C-alpha positions in Angstrom: 67.9 59.8 106.0 64.5 61.3 105.5 61.6 60.9 107.9 59.8 59.0 105.1 62.7 56.7 104.6 62.9 55.9 108.3 59.2 55.2 108.4 59.3 52.8 105.5 62.3 51.0 106.9 60.7 50.7 110.3 57.4 49.5 108.8 59.2 46.9 106.7 61.1 45.7 109.8 57.9 45.6 111.8 56.2 43.6 109.0 59.0 41.1 108.8 58.9 40.7 112.6 55.2 40.3 112.6 55.3 37.8 109.8 58.0 35.8 111.7 55.9 35.8 114.8 52.9 34.6 112.9 54.8 31.9 111.1 56.3 30.7 114.4 52.9 30.6 115.9 51.4 28.4 113.1 54.5 26.2 113.1 53.4 25.2 116.6 49.8 24.5 115.5 48.0 22.8 117.1 48.7 23.3 120.8 45.4 22.0 122.2 42.8 19.4 121.2 40.9 19.6 117.9 37.1 19.5 118.1 35.3 17.4 115.4 31.6 18.4 115.2 29.3 15.6 114.1 25.8 16.8 113.1 24.1 13.5 114.0 23.7 11.4 117.2 26.2 8.7 118.2 25.8 5.3 116.5 25.3 6.4 112.9 27.8 6.3 110.0 28.9 9.9 110.4 29.8 9.4 114.0 31.4 6.0 113.4 33.7 7.4 110.7 34.7 10.4 112.7 35.8 8.2 115.6 37.6 5.8 113.3 39.6 8.5 111.4 40.1 10.5 114.6 42.6 8.1 116.0 45.3 8.2 113.2 44.4 11.9 112.6 45.2 12.6 116.3 48.5 10.7 116.0 49.6 12.7 113.0 48.6 16.1 114.3 49.9 15.5 117.8 46.7 16.5 119.7 43.6 14.6 120.7 40.5 14.8 118.5 37.3 15.3 120.5 34.1 14.3 118.7 31.3 16.7 119.6 27.8 15.4 118.6 25.4 18.2 117.7 22.4 16.4 116.2 19.3 18.1 114.8 17.8 19.7 111.7 19.6 17.4 109.2 23.0 18.5 110.6 22.1 22.2 110.5 22.6 22.6 114.2 26.1 21.3 114.0 26.9 23.4 111.0 25.5 26.5 112.8 27.8 25.7 115.7 30.8 25.5 113.3 29.9 28.8 111.6 29.9 30.5 115.1 33.3 29.0 116.1 36.5 30.9 116.0 38.4 30.4 112.7 41.5 29.2 114.4 41.8 25.7 113.2 40.7 24.1 116.4 37.1 23.4 115.3 36.1 21.4 112.2 33.0 19.4 111.1 32.2 16.3 109.2 29.8 17.6 106.6 27.8 15.7 104.0 25.9 16.7 100.9 22.9 17.4 103.1 24.9 20.0 105.2 26.4 21.8 102.2 24.0 21.2 99.3 20.5 20.3 100.4 20.0 22.3 103.6 20.5 25.7 102.0 17.5 24.9 99.7 15.2 23.2 102.2 15.5 25.5 105.2 14.0 28.9 105.0 15.8 30.4 108.0 19.1 28.6 107.9 21.6 30.1 110.4 24.6 29.5 108.1 25.5 29.9 104.5 28.0 27.2 103.2 29.8 29.4 100.7 30.0 32.3 103.1 30.8 30.5 106.3 32.9 27.4 105.4 36.0 26.3 103.6 36.8 22.7 102.6 39.6 20.6 104.2 39.1 17.4 102.3 36.7 14.5 101.4 37.0 11.4 103.5 34.2 9.0 102.6 31.6 7.9 100.1 28.5 6.4 101.7 26.6 3.5 100.0 22.9 3.4 100.6 20.4 0.5 100.8 16.7 0.1 100.7 15.9 -2.4 103.4 13.0 -4.1 105.3 12.8 -6.1 108.4 13.7 -9.8 107.8 10.2 -11.0 108.4 8.7 -8.6 105.8 6.8 -10.3 103.0 8.5 -7.9 100.6 11.6 -9.6 99.2 12.4 -7.7 96.0 12.2 -4.1 94.7 9.6 -5.2 92.2 7.4 -6.4 95.1 8.1 -3.2 96.9 7.1 -1.0 94.0 4.0 -3.1 93.2 2.9 -2.9 96.9 3.4 0.9 96.9 1.4 1.3 93.7 -1.5 -0.8 95.0 -1.5 0.7 98.5 -4.4 3.1 99.3 -2.1 5.3 101.3 1.6 6.3 100.8 4.0 3.7 102.1 6.0 4.9 105.2 9.7 4.8 105.2 12.3 5.8 107.9 15.3 8.0 107.3 17.8 9.8 109.6 16.3 13.2 109.0 14.5 15.7 106.7 16.9 16.9 104.0 19.5 14.3 104.6 21.1 12.7 101.5 19.2 9.5 102.4 15.9 11.3 102.5 16.5 12.9 99.1 17.7 9.6 97.6 14.4 8.0 98.6 12.3 10.9 97.3 14.1 10.6 94.0 13.2 6.9 93.9 9.6 7.8 94.6 9.6 10.4 91.7 11.4 8.2 89.2 9.3 5.0 90.0 6.1 7.1 90.2 5.1 5.8 93.7 3.9 7.6 96.8 5.9 7.3 99.9 5.4 8.8 103.4 8.7 10.1 104.9 9.2 9.4 108.7 12.1 11.6 109.8 14.2 10.7 112.8 17.0 12.5 114.7 19.7 10.2 113.3 20.0 6.7 111.9 20.1 4.7 115.1 16.6 5.7 116.2 15.3 5.2 112.7 16.7 1.7 112.5 15.4 0.8 116.0 11.8 1.7 114.9 12.1 -0.4 111.7 13.3 -3.4 113.7 10.4 -2.8 116.2 7.9 -2.8 113.3 6.9 0.8 113.6 8.0 1.6 110.0 8.0 -1.0 107.2 11.2 0.0 105.4 14.2 2.2 105.7 16.8 3.9 103.5 20.0 3.2 105.4 23.8 3.3 104.9 25.5 0.0 104.6 27.8 0.6 107.6 24.9 1.0 110.0 23.0 -1.9 108.4 25.8 -4.4 108.2 25.4 -5.9 111.7 21.7 -6.3 111.4 22.1 -7.8 107.9 24.6 -10.4 109.3 22.3 -11.1 112.2 19.4 -11.8 109.9 17.2 -9.0 111.4 17.3 -6.8 108.3 17.0 -7.6 104.6 18.5 -5.5 101.9 16.2 -5.2 98.8 18.6 -3.1 96.7 21.6 -0.8 96.8 21.4 2.8 95.5 24.9 2.7 94.1 25.7 2.5 90.4 27.2 -1.0 90.8 26.7 -3.8 93.3 28.6 -3.5 96.6 31.5 -5.9 97.1 30.2 -6.6 100.6 26.8 -7.5 99.2 27.3 -9.2 95.8 23.9 -10.8 95.9 22.0 -7.6 96.4 21.1 -6.0 93.1 21.1 -2.2 92.4 18.0 -0.2 91.8 19.2 0.3 88.3 19.1 -3.5 87.8 15.6 -3.7 89.0 13.6 -1.5 86.7 15.2 1.9 87.2 18.0 2.1 84.6 20.6 4.8 85.2 19.4 5.4 88.8 22.1 5.9 91.4 22.3 8.0 94.6 24.6 8.2 97.5 26.3 10.5 100.0 29.7 11.8 100.6 31.4 13.2 103.7 34.2 15.7 104.1 35.8 17.9 106.7 35.1 21.7 106.7 36.3 24.6 108.8 35.2 28.1 109.4 35.8 30.3 106.4 38.6 32.5 107.7 40.6 29.6 109.1 44.2 30.3 108.0 45.8 28.4 105.2 48.5 27.1 107.5 45.9 25.4 109.7 44.0 24.0 106.7 47.2 22.5 105.4 48.0 20.7 108.7 44.4 19.4 108.9 44.4 18.2 105.3 47.7 16.4 105.9 46.3 14.8 109.0 43.2 13.7 107.2 45.3 12.1 104.3 47.4 10.3 106.9 44.2 9.0 108.6 42.8 7.7 105.3 46.1 6.0 104.5 46.1 4.1 107.8 45.8 0.3 107.1 43.3 -0.2 110.0 41.1 2.6 108.6 41.2 1.1 105.1 40.3 -2.4 106.5 37.4 -1.0 108.5 36.2 1.0 105.4 36.0 -2.3 103.5 34.0 -3.8 106.3 31.6 -0.9 106.4 31.2 -0.7 102.7 32.6 2.8 102.5 34.3 4.3 99.5 37.7 6.0 99.9 37.9 9.3 98.0 40.2 9.4 95.0 41.7 12.6 96.6 41.3 14.3 99.9 42.6 17.7 99.0 40.4 20.9 99.4 40.3 21.5 95.7 38.8 18.1 94.9 36.3 18.6 97.7 35.2 22.0 96.4 34.5 20.6 92.9 32.5 17.7 94.2 30.5 20.1 96.4 29.8 22.4 93.4 28.9 19.5 91.0 26.5 18.0 93.6 24.7 21.3 94.0 24.0 21.3 90.3 22.3 17.9 90.6 20.4 17.9 93.9 19.3 21.5 94.4 17.0 21.5 91.3 15.5 18.2 92.6 14.8 19.7 96.0 13.2 22.8 94.4 11.0 20.5 92.2 9.9 18.5 95.2 9.0 21.7 97.0 10.5 20.7 100.3 10.6 23.7 102.6 11.2 23.9 106.3 11.6 26.5 109.0 15.1 26.4 110.5 
């Protein structure tokens, strides 16, 4: 046998051996806890959902899921941490359309690039938004809110969980379409924004239903309208913005899991499977109904990638038109 023949045979054998070792290694994945980065503080919808799904996710994958809150810059700090993490399947992040669609247009010095740095694992929630005021506010309808904003000498302040968040952009779209002037008060997360509204520091808030639900039931907060295309089953008496003078208007947020770009397919498959298992859990589904969350039609990476792409075509032109630019 020639030297060349020996070399090819040996290389082929070595390749098979290496592939076998690699396959065996990924068959054992994961062998340590999985870190789930949340780009917002504890107490908000993103954090609540991560902890909810994390339990059946952990059961399916056979390792603990550790939630790591990295709030700041509209989830950009958390996304930067993910981009800098090893692509080994042991770090993932709950990202929203702010993380992947809005931040790249708003921040001038963003430390991550979604297309370059991340790959999708799967969608896991649709977030329904509300326009709300404190229960003792004289404003009781959207018509009154709009009339008040048009008559006000100064822009009407509103609270949101952060600059560039989907909630911020939904409210800015409302201001544009309704031709009113609003003053955005950005917070580092939903919990501090809600606290200031309840304390009377800000007159109104754009808020996800899951965070608002307890305060609505307690009579401390009043929902004027939902941003969704149809009324929420949990709030059948609260009309949509489209029903109150803004036909065709709807806005919301979605959340999905992402991983570092070079995370191997084998790891992504295990993580996607664990996510689907978590979403099928009866307790998760019951809690989703209580929180007014929408379950995605599919939680596979391909569906997530399409939603991500489609949303960019809608929201990025709006951000550019609004001229929102930040250092970051």
